[in-house]
C-alpha positions in Angstrom: 24.6 -16.7 14.8 21.0 -16.2 16.0 19.1 -13.0 15.0 17.6 -10.9 17.8 13.9 -10.3 17.5 11.6 -8.0 19.5 7.9 -8.9 19.4 5.8 -5.8 20.0 2.2 -6.9 20.7 -0.8 -4.6 20.5 -3.2 -6.2 22.9 -6.3 -4.6 21.5 -5.7 -4.7 17.7 -8.6 -6.2 15.7 -10.6 -6.6 18.9 -8.8 -9.8 19.6 -7.2 -10.7 22.9 -3.4 -11.4 22.8 -3.0 -13.1 26.2 -1.8 -16.3 24.4 1.0 -14.7 22.4 3.9 -15.8 24.6 2.7 -19.4 24.3 2.3 -19.1 20.5 5.9 -17.7 20.2 7.2 -20.6 22.2 5.3 -23.1 20.0 5.9 -21.7 16.6 9.1 -19.6 16.5 12.2 -21.3 15.3 14.6 -20.7 18.2 17.5 -22.0 16.2 17.1 -18.9 14.1 15.9 -16.3 16.6 16.4 -15.3 20.2 13.7 -12.9 21.3 12.0 -10.6 23.8 8.4 -9.5 24.0 6.8 -6.2 24.8 3.1 -5.2 25.1 1.9 -1.8 24.1 -0.1 0.3 26.6 -1.4 3.1 24.4 -1.1 5.2 21.3 2.5 5.7 20.0 3.9 3.2 22.6 4.8 0.8 19.8 6.7 3.5 18.0 8.7 4.3 21.1 9.5 0.6 21.7 10.6 0.1 18.1 12.7 3.2 18.2 14.5 2.0 21.3 15.0 -1.4 19.6 16.9 -0.1 16.6 20.4 -0.5 18.0 19.7 -3.7 19.8 17.6 -5.9 17.6 17.8 -7.3 14.0 14.1 -7.8 13.6 11.1 -6.1 15.2 7.9 -8.1 14.8 4.5 -6.3 14.8 1.8 -8.4 16.4 -1.2 -6.3 15.3 -2.8 -4.6 12.3 -2.0 -1.8 9.9 -2.0 0.8 12.7 0.5 -1.1 14.8 2.7 -1.7 11.7 2.6 2.0 11.0 3.9 2.9 14.4 6.7 0.3 14.4 7.7 0.9 10.7 7.8 4.7 11.3 10.5 4.1 13.9 12.6 1.7 11.9 12.2 3.0 8.3 15.6 4.0 6.9 17.5 1.7 9.2 18.8 -1.9 8.7 16.2 -3.3 11.1 13.8 -5.7 9.4 10.0 -5.6 10.1 8.3 -8.9 10.7 4.5 -9.2 10.9 2.1 -11.5 12.7 -1.2 -10.2 11.4 -3.9 -9.7 14.0 -5.7 -6.6 13.0 -9.1 -6.1 11.5 -8.1 -5.5 7.9 -4.4 -6.4 7.6 -4.1 -4.7 4.3 -0.3 -4.6 4.1 0.1 -8.1 5.4 -2.3 -9.5 2.8 -0.6 -7.6 0.0 2.8 -9.0 1.1 1.3 -12.5 1.1 1.8 -13.1 4.8 -0.7 -15.9 5.9 -3.5 -14.8 8.2 -3.3 -18.0 10.3 -0.9 -18.0 13.2 1.1 -21.1 12.1 1.6 -19.8 8.6 2.6 -16.3 9.8 5.3 -17.8 12.0 6.5 -20.1 9.2 6.9 -16.9 7.1 8.8 -15.3 9.9 11.0 -18.3 10.4 11.9 -18.4 6.7 12.8 -14.7 7.0 12.6 -13.8 3.2 13.0 -10.1 3.3 12.7 -7.3 0.7 12.9 -3.6 0.7 9.7 -1.7 0.0 8.7 1.9 -0.6 6.9 4.0 1.9 5.5 7.6 1.9 5.0 10.6 4.0 1.9 12.8 4.3 2.7 16.2 5.8 5.8 14.6 7.3 4.1 11.5 8.7 4.9 8.0 7.5 2.4 5.6 5.9 3.2 2.3 4.4 0.0 0.8 2.9 -2.6 3.4 2.2 -3.5 7.0 3.1 -6.6 8.9 2.1 -9.3 11.5 2.5 -13.0 11.7 1.6 -15.4 8.9 2.5 -13.0 6.3 3.8 -11.3 8.8 6.1 -14.8 9.9 7.2 -15.7 6.3 8.0 -12.4 5.8 9.9 -13.2 8.9 11.9 -16.8 7.8 12.7 -15.6 4.3 13.5 -12.9 5.5 15.9 -15.3 7.7 17.8 -18.1 5.2 17.9 -19.0 2.3 20.2 -18.7 -0.4 17.5 -15.9 -2.9 17.8 -13.4 -3.3 15.0 -14.1 -5.9 12.3 -15.3 -6.1 8.7 -19.0 -6.4 9.4 -19.1 -3.4 11.7 -17.1 -1.4 9.2 -19.6 -2.3 6.5 -22.5 -1.3 8.8 -20.9 2.1 9.4 -20.4 2.5 5.6 -24.0 1.7 4.9 -25.2 4.1 7.6 -23.1 7.0 6.3 -23.0 6.6 2.5 -26.4 8.1 1.7 -25.7 11.4 3.5 -22.0 11.9 2.7 -21.2 14.8 0.3 -18.3 14.5 -2.1 -15.6 17.3 -2.1 -13.7 19.2 -4.6 -9.9 18.7 -4.8 -7.0 20.2 -6.7 -4.4 17.6 -7.1 -0.9 18.3 -8.4 1.0 15.1 -9.3 4.6 15.7 -10.3 3.7 19.1 -11.7 0.6 18.1 -13.5 -2.6 19.5 -12.0 -6.0 17.7 -12.0 -9.1 19.3 -10.5 -11.8 16.9 -9.6 -14.8 16.3 -7.4 -14.2 13.1 -5.5 -16.2 10.8 -3.3 -12.9 9.4 -2.0 -9.2 10.1 -2.7 -6.8 7.3 -1.8 -3.1 7.3 -2.0 -2.0 3.7 -2.5 1.4 2.2 -1.9 0.0 -1.4 -1.8 -3.1 -2.3 -3.8 -5.6 -2.8 -1.0 -7.3 -1.3 2.1 -7.6 -4.6 3.9 -9.8 -7.6 3.9 -8.8 -8.2 0.2 -10.6 -5.0 -1.0 -8.3 -3.7 -3.8 -8.6 -0.1 -4.8 -5.5 0.0 -7.1 -4.9 -3.6 -8.4 -1.7 -2.7 -10.2 0.0 -0.9 -7.3 3.6 -1.9 -6.4 5.5 -1.3 -3.2 8.8 -1.4 -5.2 8.3 0.9 -8.1 9.2 4.1 -6.4 5.7 5.5 -7.1 2.4 6.0 -5.4 -1.0 5.4 -7.0 -3.4 8.4 -6.6 -6.8 6.9 -6.8 -9.6 9.3 -7.5 -13.0 7.7 -6.8 -15.5 10.1 -8.5 -19.1 10.4 -7.2 -21.3 7.5 -8.4 -25.0 6.7 -8.2 -25.9 5.1 -4.9 -27.4 2.1 -6.7 -24.0 1.3 -8.2 -22.4 1.0 -4.7 -22.7 -2.9 -4.8 -20.9 -2.9 -8.2 -18.1 -0.7 -6.7 -17.8 -3.2 -3.9 -17.6 -6.2 -6.2 -15.0 -4.5 -8.3 -12.8 -4.0 -5.2 -13.0 -7.6 -4.2 -12.4 -8.9 -7.8 -9.4 -6.5 -8.4 -11.2 -4.7 -11.2 -11.7 -1.2 -9.6 -9.3 0.3 -12.1 -11.8 -0.7 -14.8 -14.6 1.4 -13.4 -15.6 4.7 -15.2 -15.7 6.2 -11.7 -12.1 5.5 -10.8 -9.1 7.3 -12.2 -5.6 6.2 -11.1 -2.5 8.3 -11.7 1.0 7.3 -10.6 3.4 9.8 -9.2 6.1 10.7 -6.7 5.3 14.1 -5.3 1.6 14.9 -4.7 0.1 18.1 -3.5 -3.6 18.2 -2.6 -5.7 21.3 -1.9 -9.2 21.2 -0.6 -11.6 23.9 0.6 -11.9 22.9 4.3 -9.9 20.9 6.8 -11.3 17.4 7.7 -10.5 13.8 8.3 -7.7 11.9 6.7 -6.3 8.5 7.5 -2.8 7.0 7.5 -2.9 3.2 7.3 -6.5 3.3 8.5 -5.8 5.4 11.6 -7.8 8.7 11.5 -6.8 12.2 12.2 -7.7 15.7 11.1 -5.6 17.7 8.5 -5.8 21.1 7.0 -6.6 22.3 3.4 -3.1 21.7 2.1 -1.7 18.1 2.0 1.8 17.2 0.7 2.6 13.6 0.0 6.0 12.2 -1.1 7.1 8.7 -1.9 10.1 7.4 0.1 11.6 4.8 -2.2 13.2 1.6 -0.8 12.9 2.8 2.8 11.7 -0.3 4.8 13.0 -3.8 5.1 10.2 -6.3 5.7 9.7 -10.1 5.8 7.3 -11.2 3.1 5.4 -14.4 2.3 7.1 -17.2 0.5 4.8 -16.7 -2.5 5.0 -12.9 -2.6 5.5 -11.4 -6.1 5.4 -7.7 -6.7 
């Protein structure tokens, strides 16, 4: 019996046009395995609405987009039997890369056709889902600047924004309670990692697992500006956890207190939150199709 799949396409993710998606589905999807429908999103939260309506009708919901699109869709199907499929087409594709889903279209469809699925953890920040990474501090500041600027998405534009902002950004003080143990620290950046990476193969927590029932609290302490290239190299060589400026603490229930409200991000999508932030892991809450060579 064929499985029913709904493709939800974000036409603007990653700054890439998606006009050719219907032809790509016809070319690469195994129609002996799937029957399918396709929907295009028209704005913020539309993907979540479409995915929520699909829960009782489809076996698989396929996100054609980046981490933000995945977040919207997964937020609607987490805790159900519906399986998430991914055709990566965002700017960073952090969760897709971590799950070893190929970045090329043919490879991504082959992964979808093979339909090897696992159940992964997710998390909630102040009641809102995230599946790859959440954070505050410099990366949230950059996400906020990027979202309100005129630059198009993409790694080079993200790097340009980073270089423009890093010299004037001021670290903040945080009180972090992790499963009842309190840490007080000044931090340049505070990342809560479910998977290991932000995207574009930049790994902040190389040993993170999406199946261990834990989140990695990554405290990136202030560092001399001249060591910024070293920090970048460490992220791209999976050695960030070896830096004297990085502390990683695993936990389930995390409470963060800061002095002022400010930007945060959930899977790269910016918003503003208050001084008290509560984060909880949601073990084994999302079924997702992973790459053939994926190993947690």
